N, C-alpha and C positions, 0 to 999 in steps of 0.2 A: 512711474517716473518718466518725465519727458526728455530729460537730458542725461548724458553719460556722466556719472560721478567722476570727479578728479581729485587726486590727492592734494590737499590744501596745506596741511601742517603736520609735521612730525615733532613730537616733544620728547626730548631725552632728559632723564635725570642725570645730573653730573655731580661728582663729589667736590671738584675744585674748579669753579668757574674761570679762575685765572689760567689754569693749565689748559682748559678747553679753549679759551680765547687764544692762547699761544698756538695751540695745535691747528685750529680751524683757520685763524687769520694769518699767523706768521708762517706756519709750515705748509698749509694747503693753499694759501693765497686767496681765501674767500673773504668776502665783505662780511663783517660782523658788526651788528648794531646793538648797543645797550638800550633795552626798553624796560624800564622799571628794574626789577631784580632778575630779568631774563636776558639772555643773549640771543639775538635773532640773526639767522643766516639765510638770506633770500637765495633760493635755488630755482631760478626760472619762475614757474608758477607755484612753487611749493616753498613753504617757510619751515626751516629747521629751527626749533626753539630749544635752547639749552637752559635747563632749570635746575638750580641747586637743590639736591635732595639726598636723603640718607640711602645707603646701599640697599636696604630692605625694600625701598620703594621703587627701585630701578628694575625694569625688565630688560632682557637681553635681546637685541635684534641687530640687523645689519642695514647699513645705509649704502646705497650704490650711487656713485657720482661719475658721470661721463665727462671726461676731460678732452682737451683738444686733439692730440695726436699720439700715435704709438711712441714716438720719440719722447714726448712729454711724460708718458708713463715711466719710461726708463730713467729720465732725468729726475723726476719726482721721487722715484724709488731711491736713487743715490742720495738725494738731498735729505729725505726722511731717515734713511739709514744713518747718515752722518750726524743727524740731530738726535739719534738714540731712540727713534720710534721703533716699536716692535713690528717687524715685518712678519705677517702670518704666512704669506706665500707670494711667489712671483718676484719680479714681473715674469709673466709667461704668456704664451700664445694659446688661446682656446677658441677654436673655430675661427671666426672673423675678428676676434677681439684680442687686444693686448691688455692683460689684467694684472692688477696688483691688489693684494689684501693686506691691510694694516690694522693695528689696534689704536683707538684713540685713548686719551688718558683714563677713561672709565671702562676700558676693555670692550667697547662696542666695535664690532667688525665693520671696517670701511672698505668697500670695494671701489677701486678707481680703475676706469677702463677707457679705452679709445678703440675706434673701429678703423 
């Protein structure tokens, strides 16, 4: 292979596309596009695809999102907590990062951090 592979797309099965739309667009402030029956969230050079699927078809994994500043991590934590989002841990300092772990509507772990 002559080039370094790069992550292009992550596909997550979701139980309730409307709940996922609310979480990723309204609570995290990300751009979400409806493409056919999928929700697409562009993240730099990587696409997050949210696809409606049954629980037995969903694998568990974690998504990591780098956000603007350490202060934004704290502000986002307060906003998500107020909205009733399950905070797994944080915000907390770990080495050079300010980190927050939350669950999305399908219990995928979302790590939000700033350096």
